[in-house]
N, C-alpha and C positions, 0 to 999 in steps of 0.2 A: 600493813602490820597490824597484828592483833594485840591489843593491850592486855596486860596481865590479868585485869579483872575479867575481860571476855574469855581468856584461856581458862580461868578458874570456873567460869559459869559453863562453858562449853565442854570442858574436859580435853584431855590429850589423846583420846582413843584413835581419831583419825590419823594423827601425826605418827604415834607410836606404832599403830597397827600397820602403816605402810612400811616403816623401818623393819619391824620384826618379821613381817611377811616376806621380805626380800630374800632371805636365805633360810627359809622355814625348814626345808629338808636337812640342812646341815645342823640347825638347832635341834631338830628332832633326834638326830644322831647323837649330839652332845648331851642332851637331856637324859639319855639313857643312863649316863654315868651317876645320875642323882638318885637312882632307885634306893640304895642303902639309906641315904639321908631321908628320903620320903618314908621308907619303912620305919625308921626311928621316930619320926614325927607321929605316924599313925599309932605306934605303940604308946607314946606319951599322951596322945589324946584319947586313947581308948576307943579308937574307931574300930567298929566290927560289924557283925551281921545286922543289917537293918538301919544302921546309922545313916542319916541323910547329911550329905557333905556337899558343900559348894567350895570349889577352888577358884579364886579370882586371880586373873593373870595365869590361866591354866596352861599356856604354852601348847606343846604338842600332846598333852595328855598323859604323860608318864605317871604323874602322881594319881591321876584319875584311875589309871589302870591298876596301880598298886592298891589303892583304896578299894576299888571294885573287886579285886581279888581277895580282899579281906571281908568281903561280904556287904560293903557299904553301897548305898544307893547314891550315885555321884552325878553332880552337876558341874559344869565349868563355864567360865566366861574369859574370853580373850579378845583383844582389840584386832588382831591380825586374822584376816579370813583364811589365809593358807595354813596358819596354825590350827584354827578351828577345823579345818578339813581333815588335817592329819589326826587330830584328837578324836574326832568322830569316827575315823576309820580304825583307830587304835582301840577305842572303847565304844563299840556301837550301841550299847545299852545306855550310855550316858546322855544327859541333856546338855549339850554344849552349844553356847550362843556367842555371837559377836556383840561386843559391847565396851563401855567405859567403866573403869574401876569406881569412879565417883557415882555413877547413875546405874545401879544394878537393876535389871528388869524383872525383879522378883517381888512377891508380896512380903509384908513384914512377918517376922516371927515364924519362918518355915523351916530353917535348917538346924540340925543338931550340932554341926560344926561348920565353921568357915575359916578357910585357910588362905594365906597369901605368901608365897614363896618368892622373895626377892622381886615383888611386883608393885606394892602399894607406893613405893617412892616414885614410881613412873606417873602417878596421878598428878594432875595440875595442883591439887591440894591434897597431899597425903592424909591429913587429919580428917578431911571429909570422906576420903576412901575408907578410912577405918570406921568412920560413923555410918557409912552405908553398909559395911560388913556387919556391924552391930545391928542395924536395922532389920536385916534379913534373918539374922540368927534369932533362935528362940530365946526367951528371957532365961538368963542364967547360962546359956550355952556358951562354949569356948570359941573364942576368935584368935587364931594363930597367926603371928607375923614373923617372918624370917628376914633377916638382913645380914650384910657382911659383918664379920667379927672384927677383931683388932688387926689394923693393917699389917703389922709385923707378923701376924699369923695367917695371913691370906696370900696364898701363892700367886694369885692374880693381881696383887697389888702393883708389882713393877709394870704390868701392862697397862693398868689404869692410869699410872703416872705418865707413862709414855704417850698414851693417847691424848692426854690433856694439852700436850704441845700442839696438837693439830687444830685446836679450836681457838678462835678469838674468845677473849674472856667472856663477852656478852653472850656468845653462842654455846658455851660448854654445857654439856648435860649436867643436871643436878648431881652433886656429889653423893656417892653411895657410902662413903665412910663417915664415921662420927655418930651414926645411929647406935652403935654398939656401946657407947659411953653410959655409964650407970645413970638410970633415970630418964634417959632421953625417950626410949620407946614407951616407958611407963607414963611419962608426961603427955606424949601424944595420944595415947590410949585413953588417958583420963580426960583430955580435952575433948576427945570424940564421944565421951559418955560411956566408955567401957570401964571395967574395974580390973586393973592389973592383978594377976594372981601368981604366975611363975615365970621366971626368966632364967635363962641358961645359955650354955654354949654347946654347939655340935661341930664336929669336924667331918669333912668328906674328902675322899681322895679322888684325883683326876689322873687319868693316864692316856697318853697319845702314842700310837704305834711309831710314828715317824713324823718328819716335817710336814709332809702333806696333810696328814690327819690333824696335826696341831693347827696348822694355818686354816684349814677348812672349817673346823669347828669354832676356832676363836674369832673368825671373821663374821660369825653368824649373829651375835647379839646386836640389838638395835643400836646401841652406842657406838659399836665398832663400825657398823654400816655407815652411820653418820660421819665417823671419822675418816672413812674411805672416800666418801663423797666430798668431804672438805679438803682432803690432802692428796687424794688419788690412792688407788689400791696398793701400788708397789711400795710406798713408804710405810703404809700400815702393816703390810706383810713383813717388811724388814723389822718393824718395831715389835711385832709378835715374836719373831725368831730371836731378836736380841734380848728382849725381856724375859724370854723363857729359857734362855741358854743355861742359867744355873741349875735348871731342873732336867737337863739332858742326861739320859743314862748311857752306860757304856755301850749298850746295844743299839743306841741311836733313837730311842723313844723318849718320852718325857713322862716324869711322875712328880706330882706336887699335891700338897694338901691345902685345904681352904677352911678356915674357921668361920662359923656362922653364929649370930646371936639370934635368940628367939624370944618371943613374949607369948605367953598364953593369958589372955584377958577374958573376962566374961561380959556378955551382953546384958 
């Protein structure tokens, strides 16, 4: 068993990379739904022609593609090799690497913008992940962090609650809610040596054509893969369908909205 001190020193890249790489193709399909959210972040960050951008926890590269389409010079890092392969295929001009959020393989002070969409909380030490982002950002450059918003305004909240029942308390993934509370992100950024500047909320919609699409896409996140390994895939499939039932449309699909909290801090 690895002690928490060792995990903090070594990072979680190998563990998370294996989980998120398990259903990388399904996640790549799901991540397409976040293009409008990524576009709004790009607008608020002023990303445009010639902007050098690093996306940490870049997944299948959808944000990289949107940023590159705006004229940015993009780089990405993800722990999952299959995700990196998809991202490289999606954005051939991008510099996409396999790595850990805490230990970024870049020189200091090289990026105009560093982004983290729902990823830094997967680090062994999220504050150190933010510190690493600040290290590779140019002095005064924005570091953008996105987390789940208020639970009552997150359509995926019922699923997250249902999944919690599949884990012994000591094995449960780190909670993703609570970071939206006023001052929490700001405090973490300050501890990481960043200067909080702007915080706000964004909303993104999710749509699934039918039960098959819903289950396929929502089985793909690493925490859901972990739940399926702990309890078996069948109970997790049932939990997905039951928790998402309130969002079922008359046509048999699903539509829901998710609120996100973001912070823009400067290095």
